[in-house]
N, CA, C and O atoms as a printed pandas DataFrame, in Angstrom:
     atom_number atom_name residue_name chain_id  residue_number  x_coord  y_coord  z_coord
0              1         N          UNK        A               1   96.449   94.431  104.193
1              2        CA          UNK        A               1   95.478   95.136  105.171
2              3         C          UNK        A               1   94.302   94.550  105.113
3              4         O          UNK        A               1   93.749   94.325  104.036
4              5         N          UNK        A               2   93.802   94.246  106.238
5              6        CA          UNK        A               2   92.697   93.442  106.618
6              7         C          UNK        A               2   91.623   94.318  107.513
7              8         O          UNK        A               2   91.818   94.241  108.726
8              9         N          UNK        A               3   90.647   95.044  107.138
9             10        CA          UNK        A               3   89.661   95.831  107.937
10            11         C          UNK        A               3   88.402   95.228  107.570
11            12         O          UNK        A               3   88.145   94.583  106.554
12            13         N          UNK        A               4   87.496   95.594  108.746
13            14        CA          UNK        A               4   86.164   95.163  108.517
14            15         C          UNK        A               4   85.437   96.308  108.065
15            16         O          UNK        A               4   85.770   97.450  108.381
16            17         N          UNK        A               5   84.367   96.021  107.273
17            18        CA          UNK        A               5   83.313   97.100  106.641
18            19         C          UNK        A               5   82.118   97.033  107.334
19            20         O          UNK        A               5   81.493   95.973  107.384
20            21         N          UNK        A               6   81.700   98.111  107.912
21            22        CA          UNK        A               6   80.337   97.790  108.639
22            23         C          UNK        A               6   79.311   98.532  107.674
23            24         O          UNK        A               6   79.003   99.722  107.741
24            25         N          UNK        A               7   78.846   97.591  106.765
25            26        CA          UNK        A               7   77.894   97.867  105.794
26            27         C          UNK        A               7   76.955   96.692  105.746
27            28         O          UNK        A               7   77.439   95.567  105.871
28            29         N          UNK        A               8   75.688   96.841  105.582
29            30        CA          UNK        A               8   74.768   95.670  105.323
30            31         C          UNK        A               8   75.162   94.970  104.143
31            32         O          UNK        A               8   75.625   95.565  103.170
32            33         N          UNK        A               9   74.984   93.612  104.188
33            34        CA          UNK        A               9   75.381   92.581  103.204
34            35         C          UNK        A               9   74.840   92.918  101.699
35            36         O          UNK        A               9   75.544   92.766  100.700
36            37         N          UNK        A              10   73.637   93.345  101.675
37            38        CA          UNK        A              10   73.015   93.804  100.534
38            39         C          UNK        A              10   73.548   94.938   99.873
39            40         O          UNK        A              10   73.642   94.996   98.647
40            41         N          UNK        A              11   73.882   95.793  100.604
41            42        CA          UNK        A              11   74.631   97.016   99.998
42            43         C          UNK        A              11   75.982   96.520   99.586
43            44         O          UNK        A              11   76.335   96.665   98.415
44            45         N          UNK        A              12   76.695   95.995  100.390
45            46        CA          UNK        A              12   77.967   95.269   99.852
46            47         C          UNK        A              12   78.061   94.581   98.734
47            48         O          UNK        A              12   78.960   94.747   97.909
48            49         N          UNK        A              13   77.123   93.751   98.635
49            50        CA          UNK        A              13   76.862   92.940   97.599
50            51         C          UNK        A              13   76.619   93.671   96.334
51            52         O          UNK        A              13   77.259   93.346   95.334
52            53         N          UNK        A              14   75.570   94.828   96.280
53            54        CA          UNK        A              14   75.256   95.496   95.260
54            55         C          UNK        A              14   76.734   96.521   94.945
55            56         O          UNK        A              14   76.864   96.943   93.796
56            57         N          UNK        A              15   77.466   96.769   95.666
57            58        CA          UNK        A              15   78.501   97.632   95.473
58            59         C          UNK        A              15   79.450   96.747   94.768
59            60         O          UNK        A              15   80.173   97.275   93.923
60            61         N          UNK        A              16   79.555   95.487   94.988
61            62        CA          UNK        A              16   80.699   94.668   94.470
62            63         C          UNK        A              16   80.246   94.310   93.078
63            64         O          UNK        A              16   81.094   94.091   92.212
64            65         N          UNK        A              17   78.970   94.237   92.815
65            66        CA          UNK        A              17   78.366   93.866   91.539
66            67         C          UNK        A              17   78.588   95.061   90.610
67            68         O          UNK        A              17   79.051   94.871   89.485
68            69         N          UNK        A              18   78.300   96.183   91.008
69            70        CA          UNK        A              18   78.495   97.400   90.164
70            71         C          UNK        A              18   79.987   97.747   89.948
71            72         O          UNK        A              18   80.338   98.208   88.862
72            73         N          UNK        A              19   80.975   97.519   91.057
73            74        CA          UNK        A              19   82.376   97.688   90.631
74            75         C          UNK        A              19   82.811   96.770   89.781
75            76         O          UNK        A              19   83.645   97.081   88.931
76            77         N          UNK        A              20   82.309   95.479   89.877
77            78        CA          UNK        A              20   82.637   94.549   88.794
78            79         C          UNK        A              20   82.357   95.029   87.239
79            80         O          UNK        A              20   83.105   94.834   86.281
80            81         N          UNK        A              21   81.215   95.640   87.239
81            82        CA          UNK        A              21   80.839   95.962   85.842
82            83         C          UNK        A              21   82.002   97.238   85.444
83            84         O          UNK        A              21   82.190   97.574   84.275
84            85         N          UNK        A              22   82.566   97.727   86.346
85            86        CA          UNK        A              22   83.653   98.855   85.992
86            87         C          UNK        A              22   84.891   98.089   86.051
87            88         O          UNK        A              22   85.938   98.692   86.284
88            89         N          UNK        A              23   84.891   96.705   85.847
89            90        CA          UNK        A              23   86.202   96.231   85.820
90            91         C          UNK        A              23   87.144   96.400   87.029
91            92         O          UNK        A              23   88.350   96.357   86.786
92            93         N          UNK        A              24   86.711   96.603   88.400
93            94        CA          UNK        A              24   87.433   96.899   89.447
94            95         C          UNK        A              24   86.776   96.249   90.625
95            96         O          UNK        A              24   85.637   95.793   90.519
96            97         N          UNK        A              25   87.466   96.188   91.765
97            98        CA          UNK        A              25   87.174   95.477   93.128
98            99         C          UNK        A              25   87.029   96.479   94.065
99           100         O          UNK        A              25   87.448   97.620   93.867
100          101         N          UNK        A              26   86.342   96.056   95.290
101          102        CA          UNK        A              26   86.162   96.990   96.132
102          103         C          UNK        A              26   87.513   96.992   96.921
103          104         O          UNK        A              26   87.838   98.004   97.542
104          105         N          UNK        A              27   88.256   95.946   96.909
105          106        CA          UNK        A              27   89.652   95.947   97.404
106          107         C          UNK        A              27   90.584   96.935   96.723
107          108         O          UNK        A              27   91.448   97.558   97.340
108          109         N          UNK        A              28   90.364   97.045   95.426
109          110        CA          UNK        A              28   91.227   97.995   94.631
110          111         C          UNK        A              28   90.817   99.435   94.995
111          112         O          UNK        A              28   91.647  100.328   95.163
112          113         N          UNK        A              29   89.499   99.604   95.106
113          114        CA          UNK        A              29   89.010  100.904   95.109
114          115         C          UNK        A              29   89.357  101.384   96.688
115          116         O          UNK        A              29   89.694  102.541   96.940
116          117         N          UNK        A              30   89.258  100.572   97.485
117          118        CA          UNK        A              30   89.657  100.886   99.024
118          119         C          UNK        A              30   91.302  101.198   98.979
119          120         O          UNK        A              30   91.851  102.154   99.527
120          121         N          UNK        A              31   91.771  100.440   98.408
121          122        CA          UNK        A              31   93.308  100.458   98.552
122          123         C          UNK        A              31   93.684  101.934   98.003
123          124         O          UNK        A              31   94.463  102.674   98.603
124          125         N          UNK        A              32   92.998  102.293   96.721
125          126        CA          UNK        A              32   93.308  103.520   95.850
126          127         C          UNK        A              32   92.937  104.751   96.998
127          128         O          UNK        A              32   93.761  105.637   97.222
128          129         N          UNK        A              33   91.532  104.705   97.740
129          130        CA          UNK        A              33   91.313  105.559   98.565
130          131         C          UNK        A              33   92.106  105.631   99.878
131          132         O          UNK        A              33   92.284  106.734  100.394
132          133         N          UNK        A              34   92.565  104.577  100.418
133          134        CA          UNK        A              34   93.471  104.703  101.427
134          135         C          UNK        A              34   94.832  105.424  101.162
135          136         O          UNK        A              34   95.270  106.205  102.007
136          137         N          UNK        A              35   95.501  105.179  100.014
137          138        CA          UNK        A              35   96.452  105.835   99.637
138          139         C          UNK        A              35   96.308  107.284   99.397
139          140         O          UNK        A              35   97.206  108.101   99.601
140          141         N          UNK        A              36   95.033  107.579   98.917
141          142        CA          UNK        A              36   94.948  109.209   98.905
142          143         C          UNK        A              36   94.628  109.833  100.215
143          144         O          UNK        A              36   94.980  110.980  100.493
144          145         N          UNK        A              37   93.883  108.982  101.101
145          146        CA          UNK        A              37   93.728  109.541  102.494
146          147         C          UNK        A              37   95.240  109.701  103.259
147          148         O          UNK        A              37   95.461  110.681  103.971
148          149         N          UNK        A              38   96.128  108.775  103.068
149          150        CA          UNK        A              38   97.329  108.701  103.513
150          151         C          UNK        A              38   98.211  109.965  103.213
151          152         O          UNK        A              38   98.785  110.647  104.061
152          153         N          UNK        A              39   98.218  110.171  101.735
153          154        CA          UNK        A              39   98.752  111.240  101.322
154          155         C          UNK        A              39   98.306  112.640  101.778
155          156         O          UNK        A              39   99.073  113.574  102.010
156          157         N          UNK        A              40   96.923  112.663  101.880
157          158        CA          UNK        A              40   96.285  113.990  102.361
158          159         C          UNK        A              40   96.534  114.003  104.053
159          160         O          UNK        A              40   96.560  115.100  104.612
160          161         N          UNK        A              41   96.676  113.025  104.680
161          162        CA          UNK        A              41   96.701  113.268  106.160
162          163         C          UNK        A              41   98.068  112.997  106.610
163          164         O          UNK        A              41   98.420  113.746  107.521
164          165         N          UNK        A              42   98.776  112.300  106.302
165          166        CA          UNK        A              42  100.155  112.079  106.928
166          167         C          UNK        A              42  101.195  113.128  106.324
167          168         O          UNK        A              42  101.381  113.247  105.113
168          169         N          UNK        A              43  101.864  113.888  107.321
169          170        CA          UNK        A              43  102.951  114.777  106.796
170          171         C          UNK        A              43  103.990  114.254  105.841
171          172         O          UNK        A              43  104.383  113.092  105.944
172          173         N          UNK        A              44  104.484  115.129  104.844
173          174        CA          UNK        A              44  105.365  114.543  103.965
174          175         C          UNK        A              44  106.622  114.098  104.641
175          176         O          UNK        A              44  107.058  112.997  104.304
176          177         N          UNK        A              45  107.339  114.859  105.639
177          178        CA          UNK        A              45  108.282  114.220  106.241
178          179         C          UNK        A              45  108.215  112.783  106.910
179          180         O          UNK        A              45  109.172  112.011  106.965
180          181         N          UNK        A              46  106.939  112.535  107.413
181          182        CA          UNK        A              46  106.707  111.298  107.962
182          183         C          UNK        A              46  106.590  110.247  106.758
183          184         O          UNK        A              46  107.043  109.125  106.988
184          185         N          UNK        A              47  106.167  110.433  105.807
185          186        CA          UNK        A              47  105.916  109.585  104.535
186          187         C          UNK        A              47  107.163  109.429  103.947
187          188         O          UNK        A              47  107.429  108.301  103.532
188          189         N          UNK        A              48  108.117  110.450  103.798
189          190        CA          UNK        A              48  109.462  110.151  103.416
190          191         C          UNK        A              48  110.315  109.227  104.432
191          192         O          UNK        A              48  111.051  108.321  104.042
192          193         N          UNK        A              49  110.126  109.563  105.731
193          194        CA          UNK        A              49  110.753  108.701  106.608
194          195         C          UNK        A              49  110.612  106.961  106.425
195          196         O          UNK        A              49  111.435  106.046  106.380
196          197         N          UNK        A              50  109.113  107.044  106.346
197          198        CA          UNK        A              50  108.643  105.542  106.100
198          199         C          UNK        A              50  109.137  105.030  104.650
199          200         O          UNK        A              50  109.544  103.874  104.536
200          201         N          UNK        A              51  109.105  105.722  103.777
201          202        CA          UNK        A              51  109.662  105.304  102.751
202          203         C          UNK        A              51  111.082  104.963  102.545
203          204         O          UNK        A              51  111.425  104.063  101.778
204          205         N          UNK        A              52  111.933  105.700  103.248
205          206        CA          UNK        A              52  113.231  105.433  103.598
206          207         C          UNK        A              52  113.488  104.138  104.338
207          208         O          UNK        A              52  114.258  103.282  103.901
208          209         N          UNK        A              53  112.863  104.030  105.398
209          210        CA          UNK        A              53  113.061  102.850  106.276
210          211         C          UNK        A              53  112.382  101.714  105.379
211          212         O          UNK        A              53  113.002  100.653  105.452
212          213         N          UNK        A              54  111.408  101.683  104.662
213          214        CA          UNK        A              54  110.972  100.639  104.062
214          215         C          UNK        A              54  111.944  100.202  102.916
215          216         O          UNK        A              54  112.060   98.998  102.688
216          217         N          UNK        A              55  112.568  101.013  102.266
217          218        CA          UNK        A              55  113.444  100.686  101.512
218          219         C          UNK        A              55  114.809   99.912  101.744
219          220         O          UNK        A              55  115.398   99.099  101.032
220          221         N          UNK        A              56  115.149  100.524  103.165
221          222        CA          UNK        A              56  116.363   99.885  103.654
222          223         C          UNK        A              56  116.087   98.241  104.116
223          224         O          UNK        A              56  116.964   97.382  104.210
224          225         N          UNK        A              57  114.847   98.086  104.336
225          226        CA          UNK        A              57  114.417   96.770  104.626
226          227         C          UNK        A              57  114.516   95.779  103.473
227          228         O          UNK        A              57  115.032   94.671  103.622
228          229         N          UNK        A              58  114.013   96.201  102.333
229          230        CA          UNK        A              58  114.217   95.498  101.023
230          231         C          UNK        A              58  115.383   95.275  100.548
231          232         O          UNK        A              58  115.555   94.248   99.892
232          233         N          UNK        A              59  116.409   96.144  100.758
233          234        CA          UNK        A              59  117.772   95.988  100.232
234          235         C          UNK        A              59  118.662   94.781  101.345
235          236         O          UNK        A              59  118.879   94.976  102.541
236          237         N          UNK        A              60  118.970   93.837  100.735
237          238        CA          UNK        A              60  119.667   92.710  101.507
238          239         C          UNK        A              60  121.065   92.874  101.285
239          240         O          UNK        A              60  121.450   93.325  100.206
240          241         N          UNK        A              61  121.961   92.525  102.285
241          242        CA          UNK        A              61  123.298   92.503  102.087
242          243         C          UNK        A              61  123.629   91.153  101.437
243          244         O          UNK        A              61  123.116   90.097  101.804
244          245         N          UNK        A              62  124.603   91.274  100.355
245          246        CA          UNK        A              62  125.129   90.240   99.809
246          247         C          UNK        A              62  125.871   89.212  100.754
247          248         O          UNK        A              62  126.573   89.650  101.666
248          249         N          UNK        A              63  125.739   87.965  100.568
249          250        CA          UNK        A              63  126.340   87.126  101.376
250          251         C          UNK        A              63  127.804   86.882  101.036
251          252         O          UNK        A              63  128.111   86.966   99.847
252          253         N          UNK        A              64  128.666   86.616  101.854
253          254        CA          UNK        A              64  130.059   86.425  101.354
254          255         C          UNK        A              64  130.221   85.182  100.676
255          256         O          UNK        A              64  129.676   84.121  100.978
256          257         N          UNK        A              65  131.038   85.402   99.704
257          258        CA          UNK        A              65  131.242   84.247   98.655
258          259         C          UNK        A              65  132.545   83.468   99.034
259          260         O          UNK        A              65  133.637   84.031   98.965
260          261         N          UNK        A              66  132.406   82.055   99.471
261          262        CA          UNK        A              66  133.544   81.373   99.928
262          263         C          UNK        A              66  134.883   81.536   99.167
263          264         O          UNK        A              66  134.792   81.436   97.943
264          265         N          UNK        A              67  135.947   81.738   99.617
265          266        CA          UNK        A              67  137.218   81.782   98.780
266          267         C          UNK        A              67  137.538   80.364   98.548
267          268         O          UNK        A              67  137.460   79.453   99.372
268          269         N          UNK        A              68  138.002   80.281   97.009
269          270        CA          UNK        A              68  138.022   78.935   96.454
270          271         C          UNK        A              68  139.115   78.258   97.111
271          272         O          UNK        A              68  138.926   77.062   97.333
272          273         N          UNK        A              69  140.449   78.862   97.545
273          274        CA          UNK        A              69  141.290   78.188   98.137
274          275         C          UNK        A              69  141.087   77.634   99.541
275          276         O          UNK        A              69  141.149   76.422   99.749
276          277         N          UNK        A              70  140.822   78.610  100.600
277          278        CA          UNK        A              70  140.478   78.129  101.753
278          279         C          UNK        A              70  139.019   77.733  102.172
279          280         O          UNK        A              70  138.723   77.291  103.283
280          281         N          UNK        A              71  138.110   77.959  101.096
281          282        CA          UNK        A              71  136.806   77.617  101.568
282          283         C          UNK        A              71  136.052   78.356  102.684
283          284         O          UNK        A              71  135.025   77.886  103.174
284          285         N          UNK        A              72  136.608   79.568  103.087
285          286        CA          UNK        A              72  136.136   80.458  104.078
286          287         C          UNK        A              72  135.545   81.626  103.176
287          288         O          UNK        A              72  135.857   81.667  101.986
288          289         N          UNK        A              73  134.675   82.598  103.744
289          290        CA          UNK        A              73  134.271   83.596  103.117
290          291         C          UNK        A              73  135.284   84.964  103.123
291          292         O          UNK        A              73  135.054   86.090  102.681
292          293         N          UNK        A              74  136.407   84.461  103.748
293          294        CA          UNK        A              74  137.456   85.727  103.818
294          295         C          UNK        A              74  138.531   85.251  103.008
295          296         O          UNK        A              74  138.951   84.109  103.192
296          297         N          UNK        A              75  139.106   86.110  101.991
297          298        CA          UNK        A              75  140.322   85.716  101.324
298          299         C          UNK        A              75  141.427   85.551  101.986
299          300         O          UNK        A              75  141.670   86.402  102.842
300          301         N          UNK        A              76  142.312   84.538  101.810
301          302        CA          UNK        A              76  143.449   84.254  102.684
302          303         C          UNK        A              76  143.303   83.694  103.926
303          304         O          UNK        A              76  144.314   83.439  104.579
304          305         N          UNK        A              77  142.086   83.434  104.410
305          306        CA          UNK        A              77  142.164   82.884  105.749
306          307         C          UNK        A              77  141.876   81.398  105.726
307          308         O          UNK        A              77  141.064   80.976  104.902
308          309         N          UNK        A              78  142.435   80.628  106.507
309          310        CA          UNK        A              78  142.361   79.089  106.549
310          311         C          UNK        A              78  141.399   78.796  107.663
311          312         O          UNK        A              78  141.125   77.631  107.950
């Protein structure tokens, strides 16, 4: 996620400095907040749908294994 922050450089620098003292970063904190805002704003059924479709994309179909005798991916075919 790449978004611009409309904040003065001095404020941004100070924020990053104090977040570093707490062993965190601005990116980490913004990601946490964005997730909270997403959960609060986007209806549960939409979040479920998005989760289901993203799981389908990550599951890859196994490639067919060549048959030892014929050298094809289908057993018994030449």
